[in-house]
C-alpha positions as CSV (number, residue, x, y, z in Angstrom):
1,X,74.3,76.1,99.1
2,X,73.9,73.8,96.2
3,X,73.6,70.0,96.6
4,X,76.9,69.5,94.8
5,X,78.7,71.9,97.2
6,X,77.3,70.1,100.3
7,X,78.3,66.7,98.8
8,X,81.9,67.9,98.5
9,X,82.0,68.9,102.2
10,X,80.5,65.8,103.8
11,X,83.4,63.4,102.9
12,X,85.8,65.7,104.7
13,X,83.9,65.5,108.0
14,X,85.1,62.0,109.1
15,X,88.7,62.9,108.3
16,X,88.4,66.0,110.4
17,X,87.0,64.0,113.3
18,X,89.8,61.4,113.1
19,X,92.4,64.2,113.0
20,X,90.9,65.8,116.1
21,X,90.7,62.5,117.9
22,X,94.3,61.7,117.2
23,X,95.3,65.0,118.8
24,X,93.0,64.6,121.8
25,X,94.2,63.8,125.4
26,X,91.2,61.5,125.7
27,X,93.0,59.2,123.3
28,X,96.6,59.9,124.4
29,X,96.3,59.4,128.1
30,X,94.4,56.0,128.2
31,X,96.7,54.7,125.5
32,X,99.8,55.9,127.4
33,X,98.6,54.5,130.7
34,X,97.6,51.2,129.2
35,X,101.0,50.7,127.5
36,X,103.2,51.8,130.4
37,X,101.2,49.9,133.1
38,X,101.3,46.8,130.9
39,X,105.1,47.1,130.6
40,X,105.4,47.8,134.3
41,X,103.4,44.7,135.2
42,X,105.7,42.6,133.0
43,X,109.1,44.1,134.0
44,X,108.5,45.0,137.7
45,X,107.6,41.4,138.6
46,X,111.3,40.6,138.5
47,X,112.2,43.4,141.0
48,X,112.5,41.9,144.5
49,X,111.2,45.0,146.4
50,X,108.4,45.9,144.0
51,X,104.8,45.2,145.1
52,X,104.5,43.4,141.7
53,X,107.3,41.0,142.4
54,X,106.3,37.4,141.5
55,X,107.4,35.1,144.2
56,X,106.3,32.0,142.3
57,X,108.5,32.9,139.3
58,X,111.6,34.4,140.9
59,X,111.9,34.0,144.6
60,X,113.4,30.6,144.8
61,X,115.9,31.2,142.1
62,X,117.0,34.6,143.5
63,X,117.3,33.2,147.0
64,X,119.5,30.4,145.7
65,X,121.7,32.8,143.7
66,X,122.0,35.1,146.7
67,X,123.1,32.3,149.0
68,X,125.6,31.0,146.4
69,X,127.1,34.5,146.0
70,X,127.1,35.0,149.8
71,X,129.0,31.8,150.3
72,X,131.6,32.8,147.7
73,X,132.0,36.2,149.4
74,X,132.5,34.5,152.7
75,X,135.2,32.3,151.2
76,X,136.9,35.4,149.7
77,X,136.8,37.1,153.0
78,X,138.3,34.1,154.8
79,X,141.1,33.9,152.2
80,X,141.8,37.7,152.7
81,X,142.2,37.4,156.4
82,X,144.3,34.3,156.2
83,X,146.6,36.0,153.7
84,X,146.8,39.1,155.9
85,X,148.0,37.1,158.8
86,X,150.3,34.8,156.9
87,X,152.0,37.7,155.1
88,X,152.7,39.5,158.4
89,X,153.8,36.3,160.2
90,X,155.5,34.8,157.1
91,X,153.8,31.5,157.4
92,X,150.9,29.6,155.8
93,X,147.9,29.3,158.0
94,X,145.1,28.3,155.7
95,X,144.3,25.2,157.7
96,X,145.2,26.6,161.1
97,X,142.9,27.3,164.0
98,X,143.4,30.5,166.0
99,X,143.1,31.0,169.8
100,X,141.0,33.9,170.9
101,X,143.0,36.8,172.2
102,X,142.1,40.3,173.3
103,X,145.4,41.8,171.9
104,X,146.0,41.6,168.1
105,X,149.1,39.5,167.3
106,X,149.4,41.0,163.8
107,X,147.3,44.2,163.7
108,X,146.1,45.2,160.2
109,X,145.1,48.7,161.1
110,X,147.6,51.4,162.1
111,X,148.1,52.1,165.8
112,X,145.6,54.2,167.5
113,X,146.4,57.8,166.7
114,X,147.1,60.4,169.3
115,X,144.1,62.2,170.6
116,X,140.5,61.0,170.8
117,X,139.2,58.4,168.4
118,X,136.6,59.8,166.1
119,X,134.6,56.7,165.3
120,X,134.7,53.1,166.4
121,X,132.8,50.5,164.4
122,X,131.9,47.7,166.8
123,X,130.8,44.4,165.2
124,X,128.5,42.3,167.5
125,X,129.0,38.7,166.7
126,X,127.9,35.2,167.6
127,X,128.2,31.9,165.7
128,X,126.2,31.6,162.5
129,X,126.3,29.2,159.6
130,X,130.0,28.5,159.4
131,X,130.4,28.2,155.7
132,X,129.1,31.7,155.0
133,X,131.6,33.5,157.3
134,X,129.2,36.5,157.9
135,X,131.5,38.1,160.4
136,X,134.5,38.0,158.1
137,X,132.4,39.4,155.3
138,X,131.4,42.4,157.5
139,X,134.9,43.0,158.8
140,X,136.3,42.8,155.3
141,X,133.8,45.3,153.9
142,X,134.6,47.8,156.6
143,X,138.4,47.4,156.2
144,X,137.9,47.9,152.4
145,X,135.9,51.1,153.0
146,X,138.4,52.4,155.5
147,X,141.2,51.9,153.0
148,X,139.3,53.6,150.2
149,X,138.3,56.5,152.5
150,X,141.9,57.5,152.9
151,X,143.2,60.1,155.4
152,X,139.7,61.0,156.6
153,X,139.4,57.5,158.2
154,X,142.8,57.2,159.7
155,X,141.3,57.5,163.2
156,X,138.4,55.0,162.5
157,X,138.8,51.8,164.6
158,X,137.3,48.4,164.4
159,X,136.3,46.3,167.5
160,X,135.0,42.7,167.4
161,X,132.6,42.1,170.2
162,X,132.2,38.3,170.7
163,X,129.0,37.6,172.6
164,X,128.9,33.9,171.9
165,X,128.2,31.7,175.0
166,X,131.3,29.7,174.0
167,X,133.6,32.4,172.6
168,X,136.5,30.0,171.8
169,X,134.2,28.1,169.5
170,X,133.5,31.1,167.4
171,X,136.4,30.4,164.9
172,X,135.9,33.5,162.8
173,X,135.9,35.8,165.8
174,X,139.1,34.1,167.1
175,X,140.8,34.6,163.7
176,X,139.9,38.3,163.8
177,X,141.1,38.7,167.3
178,X,144.6,38.0,166.0
179,X,144.3,41.0,163.7
180,X,141.8,43.5,165.3
181,X,140.9,44.6,168.8
182,X,138.3,42.4,170.4
183,X,136.3,41.8,173.5
184,X,134.4,38.8,174.8
185,X,131.3,38.9,177.0
186,X,131.2,35.4,178.3
187,X,133.7,33.2,180.0
188,X,134.0,29.7,178.6
189,X,131.6,27.4,180.3
190,X,129.7,30.2,182.2
191,X,126.0,29.6,182.4
192,X,123.6,32.1,180.8
193,X,121.3,33.6,183.4
194,X,119.2,35.7,181.0
195,X,115.5,35.1,181.5
196,X,114.9,34.9,177.7
197,X,116.6,35.2,174.4
198,X,115.4,38.7,173.8
199,X,116.8,39.9,177.1
200,X,120.1,38.2,176.3
201,X,120.2,40.0,173.0
202,X,119.7,43.3,174.8
203,X,122.4,42.6,177.3
204,X,124.8,41.6,174.6
205,X,124.1,44.9,172.8
206,X,124.6,46.9,176.0
207,X,127.9,45.1,176.8
208,X,129.3,45.8,173.3
209,X,128.3,49.5,173.5
210,X,129.7,49.9,177.0
211,X,133.0,48.0,176.1
212,X,133.5,50.3,173.1
213,X,133.2,53.4,175.3
214,X,135.6,51.9,177.9
215,X,138.3,50.7,175.4
216,X,138.4,53.7,173.0
217,X,136.4,56.6,174.5
218,X,135.3,57.6,171.0
219,X,133.3,60.6,169.8
220,X,130.9,58.2,167.9
221,X,130.1,54.5,168.0
222,X,128.7,52.6,165.1
223,X,127.2,49.3,166.4
224,X,127.0,46.8,163.5
225,X,125.4,43.3,163.7
226,X,127.6,40.6,162.1
227,X,125.4,40.2,159.0
228,X,125.4,43.9,157.9
229,X,128.0,44.4,155.1
230,X,129.1,48.0,154.6
231,X,128.0,49.9,151.4
232,X,130.6,51.9,149.6
233,X,129.1,55.2,150.8
234,X,129.0,54.5,154.5
235,X,131.8,56.8,155.5
236,X,130.7,59.6,153.2
237,X,127.3,59.3,154.9
238,X,129.0,59.4,158.3
239,X,130.9,62.6,157.6
240,X,127.8,64.2,156.0
241,X,125.9,63.5,159.1
242,X,128.4,64.7,161.7
243,X,130.0,67.6,159.8
244,X,127.0,68.9,157.8
245,X,123.6,67.8,158.9
246,X,124.4,67.7,162.7
247,X,127.3,70.1,162.9
248,X,126.0,72.1,165.9
249,X,125.1,69.1,168.2
250,X,126.1,65.5,167.9
251,X,123.4,63.6,166.0
252,X,121.2,66.7,166.4
253,X,120.6,65.7,170.0
254,X,119.0,62.4,168.9
255,X,119.5,59.2,170.7
256,X,120.8,57.4,167.6
257,X,120.7,57.4,163.8
258,X,119.7,54.2,162.0
259,X,121.7,53.3,158.9
260,X,119.5,50.5,157.8
261,X,115.8,49.8,157.5
262,X,114.4,46.6,155.8
263,X,113.8,47.2,152.1
264,X,110.4,45.6,152.2
265,X,109.3,48.2,154.8
266,X,110.5,51.2,152.8
267,X,107.4,51.6,150.5
268,X,105.3,54.8,150.3
269,X,102.2,53.0,151.6
270,X,103.4,52.9,155.2
271,X,102.2,54.7,158.3
272,X,105.1,57.2,158.3
273,X,103.7,60.7,157.4
274,X,107.0,61.9,155.9
275,X,106.8,59.3,153.2
276,X,103.3,60.3,152.2
277,X,104.5,63.9,151.8
278,X,107.5,62.7,149.8
279,X,105.2,60.6,147.6
280,X,103.0,63.6,146.8
281,X,106.0,65.7,146.2
282,X,107.5,63.2,143.8
283,X,104.2,62.7,142.0
284,X,103.7,66.5,141.6
285,X,107.2,67.1,140.2
286,X,107.1,64.2,137.8
287,X,103.5,65.0,136.8
288,X,104.5,68.6,136.1
289,X,107.5,67.5,134.0
290,X,105.3,65.0,132.0
291,X,102.6,67.6,131.5
292,X,105.2,70.1,130.3
293,X,106.6,67.5,127.8
294,X,103.1,66.7,126.6
295,X,102.2,70.4,126.0
296,X,105.4,70.8,124.0
297,X,104.8,67.6,122.0
298,X,101.3,68.5,121.0
299,X,101.6,72.3,120.9
300,X,99.1,73.1,123.6
301,X,99.0,76.7,124.6
302,X,97.1,76.4,127.9
303,X,98.0,74.6,131.2
304,X,95.5,72.0,132.0
305,X,94.9,71.1,135.7
306,X,93.1,68.0,134.8
307,X,96.0,66.7,132.8
308,X,98.5,67.6,135.5
309,X,96.4,65.8,138.2
310,X,96.1,62.7,136.0
311,X,99.8,62.6,135.4
312,X,100.7,63.3,139.0
313,X,98.5,60.4,140.2
314,X,99.9,58.2,137.4
315,X,103.5,59.1,138.6
316,X,102.7,58.3,142.2
317,X,101.2,54.9,141.3
318,X,104.1,54.0,139.0
319,X,106.6,55.0,141.8
320,X,104.9,52.7,144.3
321,X,104.7,49.8,141.8
322,X,108.4,50.3,140.9
323,X,109.4,50.3,144.6
324,X,110.6,53.2,146.8
325,X,113.8,51.3,147.6
326,X,115.0,51.6,144.0
327,X,114.2,55.3,143.9
328,X,116.1,55.9,147.1
329,X,119.2,54.3,145.5
330,X,119.4,57.4,143.2
331,X,120.4,59.4,146.3
332,X,123.8,57.7,146.5
333,X,124.9,60.0,143.7
334,X,125.8,62.8,146.2
335,X,126.0,62.9,150.0
336,X,123.9,66.0,150.0
337,X,121.0,64.0,148.6
338,X,121.0,61.6,151.5
339,X,117.6,61.7,153.3
340,X,117.5,62.1,157.1
341,X,114.1,61.3,158.5
342,X,112.6,60.5,161.9
343,X,113.4,56.9,162.9
344,X,110.9,54.1,162.7
345,X,110.7,51.1,165.1
346,X,112.4,48.2,163.3
347,X,115.5,47.2,163.4
348,X,119.1,47.4,164.7
349,X,121.6,46.0,162.1
350,X,123.5,49.4,162.0
351,X,123.0,52.1,164.7
352,X,125.2,55.2,165.1
353,X,125.5,56.8,168.5
354,X,127.4,59.8,169.8
355,X,129.4,59.4,173.0
356,X,126.7,61.2,175.1
357,X,123.8,59.4,173.4
358,X,125.5,56.0,173.9
359,X,125.8,56.6,177.6
360,X,122.1,57.6,177.8
361,X,121.2,54.5,175.8
362,X,123.1,52.3,178.3
363,X,121.0,53.8,181.2
364,X,117.8,53.2,179.3
365,X,118.7,49.6,178.4
366,X,119.6,48.9,182.0
367,X,116.1,49.9,183.1
368,X,114.4,47.7,180.5
369,X,113.6,44.0,180.4
370,X,113.1,42.6,176.9
371,X,110.8,39.7,176.1
372,X,108.9,38.3,173.1
373,X,107.2,41.1,171.3
374,X,109.4,43.7,173.1
375,X,112.9,43.2,171.7
376,X,115.6,45.9,172.0
377,X,114.6,47.8,168.9
378,X,111.0,48.1,170.1
379,X,112.1,48.9,173.6
380,X,114.4,51.7,172.5
381,X,111.8,53.2,170.1
382,X,109.2,53.3,172.8
383,X,111.6,54.9,175.2
384,X,112.0,57.7,172.8
385,X,108.3,58.6,173.0
386,X,108.2,58.1,176.8
387,X,111.2,60.3,177.4
388,X,110.4,62.9,174.7
389,X,113.5,62.2,172.8
390,X,114.1,61.7,169.1
391,X,116.1,59.5,166.7
392,X,116.9,59.6,163.0
393,X,117.1,57.2,160.1
394,X,119.4,57.8,157.1
395,X,118.2,56.8,153.6
396,X,119.3,55.0,151.5
397,X,120.6,52.1,153.6
398,X,124.3,52.2,154.3
399,X,124.6,48.5,155.0
400,X,123.4,45.5,153.2
401,X,121.7,42.7,155.2
402,X,123.2,39.4,154.2
403,X,122.3,37.0,157.0
404,X,119.4,34.9,156.1
405,X,120.0,32.3,158.8
406,X,118.6,33.0,162.2
407,X,120.8,33.1,165.2
408,X,119.3,34.6,168.3
409,X,115.7,34.0,167.3
410,X,115.8,30.4,166.2
411,X,118.0,27.3,165.6
412,X,119.5,26.4,162.3
413,X,117.6,23.8,160.2
414,X,118.0,22.2,156.8
415,X,115.5,24.5,155.1
416,X,117.0,26.9,152.6
417,X,115.9,30.5,153.6
418,X,114.3,32.9,151.3
419,X,115.0,36.6,150.6
420,X,111.5,37.6,151.6
């Protein structure tokens, strides 16, 4: 080769190297990861249930907005029930007080249908911050969902279970007693003989469950705490559970099905084995899809395991940073996508029982004594293991927890609570 020919080839070598580099995964992947993770760290810091959430930037503002919205929803619920009563009774009652009664004066649900009641939603209530009207918000949400459910929910009943030590002082419960079925645990002025607040909470829970069975004898009982507002999908979830998932045996023989788990405890990096498997599955599927898109974009002819593994790990990490709670929300698209998994220990805002499992639960609770560190949710969960039983949890959550003010576990103070 002559000198002139070699000279004409050498200038083309850097151009060839740049072209190869621009088409190389060793450039694409680091650049892609850097850009997307940078965007994630910026945008995910405003997501409340993301591990990247910035408390210093957003928590105070979001808590204040949540409380303001909550107060407005409480006022709307109060107006709704006042209007319901005044329309039926043909009188204005916006400034009236209502005596507690066990028989609705102006019922807003149809009379109990003939035959056995399918489902009773029992709201366990005690006094909370009066201006938020938590109980009225919860009752209003369930009445709205019953109305939108249509004929399928004609035999769904609501029961207000007032466990306040001074039931007549619980004004919202007394208002609802004019419109809905209600029971009271305590007699006015009766002393509380519970050894501690956790045992009293357990006894309240058992009383409401027992009263529901006694008053209605239903096939299913949904025990709701008075700060758990129903999501729009709650009855579609119920029918999916009882008619599809557990069609052969009520609740699949389980003691209960939880319809709520705290969002902050729903992440993948938790001790529940099923979540780890779900995480790997999500990463593998997303990694495979990304790898397929990459091969089409850059005309690769061979499948690369190294690329697939890198993209799968990337997808898993991105899913955890985004927040599993938000990914679960996608399951609301169809009832068939709802996830039924073994129940975890915490908490009891919304618990579904069958008639037989409710009676077993009452026996178990009667044998237990709750105390600090051994509340009713912990006690029931440990009883499952001791007795060789099982329980379930439904995902995503079918109620929204709105109560930020403590009732049974502390007194009210002047400190504004926070979402986390």
